C-alpha atoms as an extended CHARMM CRD file, in Angstrom:
* protein
*
       187  EXT
         1         1  UNK       CA             49.0930000000      126.2930000000       22.7050000000  PROA      1               0.0000000000
         2         2  UNK       CA             45.9660000000      127.2780000000       20.7210000000  PROA      2               0.0000000000
         3         3  UNK       CA             42.6190000000      127.1520000000       22.0750000000  PROA      3               0.0000000000
         4         4  UNK       CA             41.1690000000      126.2980000000       19.2100000000  PROA      4               0.0000000000
         5         5  UNK       CA             42.2470000000      125.1780000000       15.7900000000  PROA      5               0.0000000000
         6         6  UNK       CA             40.3440000000      124.6750000000       12.7430000000  PROA      6               0.0000000000
         7         7  UNK       CA             41.3690000000      122.5020000000       10.0130000000  PROA      7               0.0000000000
         8         8  UNK       CA             39.8730000000      123.7850000000        6.8300000000  PROA      8               0.0000000000
         9         9  UNK       CA             39.7140000000      127.3030000000        5.3090000000  PROA      9               0.0000000000
        10        10  UNK       CA             36.5830000000      127.1150000000        3.4850000000  PROA      10              0.0000000000
        11        11  UNK       CA             32.5960000000      128.7930000000        4.6640000000  PROA      11              0.0000000000
        12        12  UNK       CA             32.7230000000      126.3900000000        7.6420000000  PROA      12              0.0000000000
        13        13  UNK       CA             36.4520000000      126.6240000000        8.9080000000  PROA      13              0.0000000000
        14        14  UNK       CA             36.0670000000      130.5690000000        8.2800000000  PROA      14              0.0000000000
        15        15  UNK       CA             33.8730000000      131.0950000000        9.8240000000  PROA      15              0.0000000000
        16        16  UNK       CA             34.2360000000      128.9410000000       12.7090000000  PROA      16              0.0000000000
        17        17  UNK       CA             37.2700000000      130.9320000000       12.9220000000  PROA      17              0.0000000000
        18        18  UNK       CA             35.4090000000      134.3110000000       12.7140000000  PROA      18              0.0000000000
        19        19  UNK       CA             33.7180000000      133.2450000000       16.0130000000  PROA      19              0.0000000000
        20        20  UNK       CA             36.3710000000      131.9480000000       17.6850000000  PROA      20              0.0000000000
        21        21  UNK       CA             38.5650000000      134.8670000000       17.7100000000  PROA      21              0.0000000000
        22        22  UNK       CA             36.4840000000      137.5980000000       18.1640000000  PROA      22              0.0000000000
        23        23  UNK       CA             35.1340000000      135.3080000000       21.1640000000  PROA      23              0.0000000000
        24        24  UNK       CA             39.0230000000      136.2200000000       21.8530000000  PROA      24              0.0000000000
        25        25  UNK       CA             40.1940000000      132.7960000000       21.7390000000  PROA      25              0.0000000000
        26        26  UNK       CA             43.7110000000      132.3880000000       20.4340000000  PROA      26              0.0000000000
        27        27  UNK       CA             42.1450000000      130.5320000000       17.0980000000  PROA      27              0.0000000000
        28        28  UNK       CA             44.6500000000      129.3360000000       14.2940000000  PROA      28              0.0000000000
        29        29  UNK       CA             42.7110000000      128.3530000000       10.7250000000  PROA      29              0.0000000000
        30        30  UNK       CA             44.8350000000      125.8480000000        8.5640000000  PROA      30              0.0000000000
        31        31  UNK       CA             43.9200000000      125.5740000000        4.7650000000  PROA      31              0.0000000000
        32        32  UNK       CA             45.2530000000      123.5310000000        2.1860000000  PROA      32              0.0000000000
        33        33  UNK       CA             43.4440000000      126.2280000000        0.1580000000  PROA      33              0.0000000000
        34        34  UNK       CA             41.5780000000      123.4040000000       -1.3220000000  PROA      34              0.0000000000
        35        35  UNK       CA             37.9930000000      124.0770000000       -1.0720000000  PROA      35              0.0000000000
        36        36  UNK       CA             35.1770000000      124.0830000000       -3.4690000000  PROA      36              0.0000000000
        37        37  UNK       CA             33.9250000000      127.1200000000       -2.9980000000  PROA      37              0.0000000000
        38        38  UNK       CA             37.3450000000      128.6640000000       -4.5280000000  PROA      38              0.0000000000
        39        39  UNK       CA             35.1200000000      126.9230000000       -7.9750000000  PROA      39              0.0000000000
        40        40  UNK       CA             31.9690000000      128.8800000000       -6.9220000000  PROA      40              0.0000000000
        41        41  UNK       CA             29.8510000000      131.3740000000       -7.9240000000  PROA      41              0.0000000000
        42        42  UNK       CA             26.4430000000      132.4900000000       -6.0380000000  PROA      42              0.0000000000
        43        43  UNK       CA             23.3390000000      134.1230000000       -6.3040000000  PROA      43              0.0000000000
        44        44  UNK       CA             21.9620000000      132.2530000000       -3.3740000000  PROA      44              0.0000000000
        45        45  UNK       CA             22.8240000000      134.2000000000       -0.5190000000  PROA      45              0.0000000000
        46        46  UNK       CA             20.5810000000      136.2830000000        1.4550000000  PROA      46              0.0000000000
        47        47  UNK       CA             21.7800000000      139.2060000000        1.5650000000  PROA      47              0.0000000000
        48        48  UNK       CA             24.2180000000      139.6140000000       -0.7820000000  PROA      48              0.0000000000
        49        49  UNK       CA             23.5000000000      139.8030000000       -4.3510000000  PROA      49              0.0000000000
        50        50  UNK       CA             25.9110000000      138.5040000000       -6.0840000000  PROA      50              0.0000000000
        51        51  UNK       CA             29.7940000000      136.7630000000       -5.2060000000  PROA      51              0.0000000000
        52        52  UNK       CA             32.3940000000      134.5670000000       -6.1830000000  PROA      52              0.0000000000
        53        53  UNK       CA             34.0740000000      131.9190000000       -4.0370000000  PROA      53              0.0000000000
        54        54  UNK       CA             37.5310000000      133.0290000000       -4.3670000000  PROA      54              0.0000000000
        55        55  UNK       CA             36.0980000000      136.5170000000       -2.8150000000  PROA      55              0.0000000000
        56        56  UNK       CA             34.3360000000      134.6310000000       -0.1630000000  PROA      56              0.0000000000
        57        57  UNK       CA             36.9350000000      132.8920000000        1.3430000000  PROA      57              0.0000000000
        58        58  UNK       CA             39.1500000000      136.1710000000        1.1630000000  PROA      58              0.0000000000
        59        59  UNK       CA             36.7190000000      137.5820000000        2.8280000000  PROA      59              0.0000000000
        60        60  UNK       CA             36.2340000000      135.4420000000        5.2050000000  PROA      60              0.0000000000
        61        61  UNK       CA             40.0470000000      134.7290000000        6.5950000000  PROA      61              0.0000000000
        62        62  UNK       CA             39.9130000000      138.8350000000        6.7290000000  PROA      62              0.0000000000
        63        63  UNK       CA             37.3630000000      139.2780000000        9.4690000000  PROA      63              0.0000000000
        64        64  UNK       CA             38.5250000000      136.3470000000       11.0040000000  PROA      64              0.0000000000
        65        65  UNK       CA             42.6300000000      137.7540000000       10.4160000000  PROA      65              0.0000000000
        66        66  UNK       CA             40.9360000000      141.2330000000       11.9630000000  PROA      66              0.0000000000
        67        67  UNK       CA             40.0290000000      139.6180000000       15.3870000000  PROA      67              0.0000000000
        68        68  UNK       CA             43.2720000000      137.9890000000       15.6870000000  PROA      68              0.0000000000
        69        69  UNK       CA             43.2670000000      134.2210000000       13.9920000000  PROA      69              0.0000000000
        70        70  UNK       CA             46.3570000000      132.8280000000       12.4960000000  PROA      70              0.0000000000
        71        71  UNK       CA             45.4190000000      131.7440000000        9.0450000000  PROA      71              0.0000000000
        72        72  UNK       CA             48.1890000000      129.5760000000        7.7520000000  PROA      72              0.0000000000
        73        73  UNK       CA             48.3000000000      127.7820000000        4.5060000000  PROA      73              0.0000000000
        74        74  UNK       CA             48.8900000000      123.7990000000        6.0200000000  PROA      74              0.0000000000
        75        75  UNK       CA             47.7230000000      120.4290000000        5.0810000000  PROA      75              0.0000000000
        76        76  UNK       CA             47.0740000000      118.5530000000        8.7100000000  PROA      76              0.0000000000
        77        77  UNK       CA             48.4570000000      114.7080000000        7.9620000000  PROA      77              0.0000000000
        78        78  UNK       CA             47.8400000000      113.5790000000       11.5980000000  PROA      78              0.0000000000
        79        79  UNK       CA             46.6690000000      114.4490000000       15.0390000000  PROA      79              0.0000000000
        80        80  UNK       CA             47.8850000000      112.8450000000       18.2270000000  PROA      80              0.0000000000
        81        81  UNK       CA             47.3020000000      113.6740000000       21.8030000000  PROA      81              0.0000000000
        82        82  UNK       CA             43.9390000000      113.9660000000       23.6160000000  PROA      82              0.0000000000
        83        83  UNK       CA             41.3120000000      117.1630000000       24.6590000000  PROA      83              0.0000000000
        84        84  UNK       CA             42.9260000000      120.1520000000       26.0430000000  PROA      84              0.0000000000
        85        85  UNK       CA             46.6160000000      118.6150000000       24.8320000000  PROA      85              0.0000000000
        86        86  UNK       CA             46.1580000000      117.6300000000       20.5390000000  PROA      86              0.0000000000
        87        87  UNK       CA             49.4480000000      117.8790000000       18.4240000000  PROA      87              0.0000000000
        88        88  UNK       CA             48.7000000000      118.3730000000       14.4450000000  PROA      88              0.0000000000
        89        89  UNK       CA             51.1930000000      117.6480000000       12.6590000000  PROA      89              0.0000000000
        90        90  UNK       CA             51.5340000000      118.8710000000        9.2360000000  PROA      90              0.0000000000
        91        91  UNK       CA             52.7560000000      117.8160000000        5.5320000000  PROA      91              0.0000000000
        92        92  UNK       CA             55.1900000000      120.5270000000        5.9350000000  PROA      92              0.0000000000
        93        93  UNK       CA             56.3850000000      118.7100000000        8.9660000000  PROA      93              0.0000000000
        94        94  UNK       CA             55.4290000000      121.7930000000       11.2500000000  PROA      94              0.0000000000
        95        95  UNK       CA             53.7890000000      120.6930000000       14.5820000000  PROA      95              0.0000000000
        96        96  UNK       CA             50.5580000000      122.8070000000       16.3030000000  PROA      96              0.0000000000
        97        97  UNK       CA             48.7700000000      122.5590000000       19.6830000000  PROA      97              0.0000000000
        98        98  UNK       CA             45.6920000000      122.8460000000       20.4250000000  PROA      98              0.0000000000
        99        99  UNK       CA             43.0390000000      122.3830000000       23.2190000000  PROA      99              0.0000000000
       100       100  UNK       CA             40.3420000000      121.8500000000       20.4880000000  PROA      100             0.0000000000
       101       101  UNK       CA             40.0710000000      120.9400000000       17.0850000000  PROA      101             0.0000000000
       102       102  UNK       CA             37.5630000000      121.5320000000       14.5870000000  PROA      102             0.0000000000
       103       103  UNK       CA             37.1410000000      119.5720000000       11.5750000000  PROA      103             0.0000000000
       104       104  UNK       CA             36.0680000000      121.8160000000        8.4920000000  PROA      104             0.0000000000
       105       105  UNK       CA             37.7310000000      119.8850000000        5.3140000000  PROA      105             0.0000000000
       106       106  UNK       CA             34.8830000000      120.1510000000        2.8730000000  PROA      106             0.0000000000
       107       107  UNK       CA             34.3310000000      116.8090000000        1.2000000000  PROA      107             0.0000000000
       108       108  UNK       CA             37.9060000000      115.3280000000        1.8150000000  PROA      108             0.0000000000
       109       109  UNK       CA             36.8850000000      112.6670000000        4.9360000000  PROA      109             0.0000000000
       110       110  UNK       CA             40.6840000000      110.9250000000        4.6470000000  PROA      110             0.0000000000
       111       111  UNK       CA             42.0940000000      112.7070000000        7.6660000000  PROA      111             0.0000000000
       112       112  UNK       CA             39.1090000000      111.5620000000       10.0280000000  PROA      112             0.0000000000
       113       113  UNK       CA             39.5010000000      108.3360000000        8.6830000000  PROA      113             0.0000000000
       114       114  UNK       CA             43.1170000000      108.1850000000        9.5570000000  PROA      114             0.0000000000
       115       115  UNK       CA             42.1620000000      109.1780000000       13.0980000000  PROA      115             0.0000000000
       116       116  UNK       CA             39.6280000000      106.4080000000       12.9610000000  PROA      116             0.0000000000
       117       117  UNK       CA             36.8110000000      108.7910000000       13.7440000000  PROA      117             0.0000000000
       118       118  UNK       CA             33.2160000000      107.1480000000       13.2080000000  PROA      118             0.0000000000
       119       119  UNK       CA             31.8690000000      108.3740000000        9.9500000000  PROA      119             0.0000000000
       120       120  UNK       CA             29.3430000000      107.3120000000        7.7220000000  PROA      120             0.0000000000
       121       121  UNK       CA             27.6000000000      106.9730000000        4.5080000000  PROA      121             0.0000000000
       122       122  UNK       CA             27.2900000000      110.9600000000        3.4840000000  PROA      122             0.0000000000
       123       123  UNK       CA             23.7260000000      112.6620000000        1.4130000000  PROA      123             0.0000000000
       124       124  UNK       CA             24.8490000000      114.7780000000       -0.4110000000  PROA      124             0.0000000000
       125       125  UNK       CA             25.4900000000      113.8380000000       -4.0530000000  PROA      125             0.0000000000
       126       126  UNK       CA             28.9300000000      113.2290000000       -5.0040000000  PROA      126             0.0000000000
       127       127  UNK       CA             30.0530000000      113.3340000000       -1.1680000000  PROA      127             0.0000000000
       128       128  UNK       CA             31.2210000000      110.2070000000       -0.2190000000  PROA      128             0.0000000000
       129       129  UNK       CA             31.8900000000      109.7140000000        3.6930000000  PROA      129             0.0000000000
       130       130  UNK       CA             30.1870000000      112.4150000000        6.7300000000  PROA      130             0.0000000000
       131       131  UNK       CA             32.1270000000      112.4640000000       10.0960000000  PROA      131             0.0000000000
       132       132  UNK       CA             29.0760000000      111.3590000000       12.8190000000  PROA      132             0.0000000000
       133       133  UNK       CA             28.8690000000      113.7980000000       15.1240000000  PROA      133             0.0000000000
       134       134  UNK       CA             26.8050000000      114.5540000000       18.4550000000  PROA      134             0.0000000000
       135       135  UNK       CA             23.7720000000      117.3340000000       18.3210000000  PROA      135             0.0000000000
       136       136  UNK       CA             27.1100000000      119.8380000000       19.4150000000  PROA      136             0.0000000000
       137       137  UNK       CA             29.2250000000      118.8160000000       16.9380000000  PROA      137             0.0000000000
       138       138  UNK       CA             32.0130000000      117.2060000000       18.4260000000  PROA      138             0.0000000000
       139       139  UNK       CA             32.7970000000      113.9770000000       17.3460000000  PROA      139             0.0000000000
       140       140  UNK       CA             33.1060000000      110.3710000000       18.8460000000  PROA      140             0.0000000000
       141       141  UNK       CA             37.2610000000      111.2420000000       20.1560000000  PROA      141             0.0000000000
       142       142  UNK       CA             36.3540000000      113.8340000000       22.7120000000  PROA      142             0.0000000000
       143       143  UNK       CA             37.9090000000      117.1850000000       21.8190000000  PROA      143             0.0000000000
       144       144  UNK       CA             37.3170000000      117.0760000000       18.2490000000  PROA      144             0.0000000000
       145       145  UNK       CA             34.9490000000      118.4740000000       16.1860000000  PROA      145             0.0000000000
       146       146  UNK       CA             33.2500000000      118.6420000000       12.7670000000  PROA      146             0.0000000000
       147       147  UNK       CA             31.6570000000      121.0210000000       11.0870000000  PROA      147             0.0000000000
       148       148  UNK       CA             30.2090000000      121.6730000000        7.5340000000  PROA      148             0.0000000000
       149       149  UNK       CA             30.4210000000      119.0750000000        5.0780000000  PROA      149             0.0000000000
       150       150  UNK       CA             32.2330000000      116.5120000000        6.5990000000  PROA      150             0.0000000000
       151       151  UNK       CA             30.0090000000      116.9530000000        8.5150000000  PROA      151             0.0000000000
       152       152  UNK       CA             27.5870000000      115.6200000000        6.4890000000  PROA      152             0.0000000000
       153       153  UNK       CA             26.0000000000      119.0140000000        5.9120000000  PROA      153             0.0000000000
       154       154  UNK       CA             24.6970000000      120.0580000000        3.0900000000  PROA      154             0.0000000000
       155       155  UNK       CA             27.3120000000      121.4150000000        0.4940000000  PROA      155             0.0000000000
       156       156  UNK       CA             25.9760000000      124.9500000000        0.1140000000  PROA      156             0.0000000000
       157       157  UNK       CA             28.3800000000      127.5950000000        1.3050000000  PROA      157             0.0000000000
       158       158  UNK       CA             25.2740000000      129.4120000000        3.3730000000  PROA      158             0.0000000000
       159       159  UNK       CA             24.7880000000      126.0730000000        4.9820000000  PROA      159             0.0000000000
       160       160  UNK       CA             27.7020000000      125.4630000000        5.7780000000  PROA      160             0.0000000000
       161       161  UNK       CA             28.9300000000      128.7550000000        6.8660000000  PROA      161             0.0000000000
       162       162  UNK       CA             26.2410000000      128.2800000000        9.4030000000  PROA      162             0.0000000000
       163       163  UNK       CA             27.6490000000      125.4680000000       10.4420000000  PROA      163             0.0000000000
       164       164  UNK       CA             30.3760000000      126.3410000000       11.5280000000  PROA      164             0.0000000000
       165       165  UNK       CA             29.3210000000      129.1310000000       13.1570000000  PROA      165             0.0000000000
       166       166  UNK       CA             26.9450000000      126.7480000000       15.3230000000  PROA      166             0.0000000000
       167       167  UNK       CA             29.6500000000      124.4040000000       16.1700000000  PROA      167             0.0000000000
       168       168  UNK       CA             32.4920000000      126.6160000000       17.2380000000  PROA      168             0.0000000000
       169       169  UNK       CA             29.8470000000      128.4410000000       19.5780000000  PROA      169             0.0000000000
       170       170  UNK       CA             29.1970000000      125.0730000000       21.0610000000  PROA      170             0.0000000000
       171       171  UNK       CA             32.8370000000      124.8860000000       21.7200000000  PROA      171             0.0000000000
       172       172  UNK       CA             33.1460000000      128.0230000000       22.7570000000  PROA      172             0.0000000000
       173       173  UNK       CA             29.9260000000      127.1630000000       25.0780000000  PROA      173             0.0000000000
       174       174  UNK       CA             32.3950000000      124.1400000000       26.5720000000  PROA      174             0.0000000000
       175       175  UNK       CA             35.2200000000      126.5000000000       27.3360000000  PROA      175             0.0000000000
       176       176  UNK       CA             33.7340000000      129.0870000000       28.3910000000  PROA      176             0.0000000000
       177       177  UNK       CA             31.5480000000      126.9530000000       31.1030000000  PROA      177             0.0000000000
       178       178  UNK       CA             28.0020000000      128.3000000000       29.9290000000  PROA      178             0.0000000000
       179       179  UNK       CA             26.0120000000      129.3960000000       26.4930000000  PROA      179             0.0000000000
       180       180  UNK       CA             28.7250000000      131.8730000000       24.4920000000  PROA      180             0.0000000000
       181       181  UNK       CA             25.8350000000      134.3970000000       23.0050000000  PROA      181             0.0000000000
       182       182  UNK       CA             27.4480000000      136.5620000000       20.1620000000  PROA      182             0.0000000000
       183       183  UNK       CA             25.4750000000      139.5450000000       19.4240000000  PROA      183             0.0000000000
       184       184  UNK       CA             26.7230000000      142.7330000000       18.1040000000  PROA      184             0.0000000000
       185       185  UNK       CA             24.1490000000      146.2610000000       18.4020000000  PROA      185             0.0000000000
       186       186  UNK       CA             23.6280000000      149.1220000000       16.1820000000  PROA      186             0.0000000000
       187       187  UNK       CA             25.1170000000      152.1660000000       18.0830000000  PROA      187             0.0000000000
């Protein structure tokens, strides 16, 4: 059983996986390899002169893997169960168990709608549906969280990456029973 399963390997999902794995949680990232970021070029990331979307995705996955996140190319088709005991079913027929789930499916809200999560109209151009979350990123189904574009956040990769980290920190805080903080310092 995984502590946290993240669905979607774009900036929000990758960032969530990095924080979860670095915190020592058993982390699984399921990526359908459909991220909009794979077609992007970014000149507007603070601290980064220029990066292509494919390079950003590769670096993010390497960072998460370095801390122990498992990454699998899978398309999740359904989630059953309840908080603490979810089963994720995939297109390939594989199943995975997790205590908490973070949806980071970008512009794709199909899975959220299938799960009957509360949705609203997205505010971003060309985006249709966003998942409604509370101030922490949790949806109306306990234990299922949403981060990034699918949660109505701006489609800018620097913003979605930050939101993935924010939601992961909130999940980690719930798991640990106290506010989770991750600050590395120079030695």
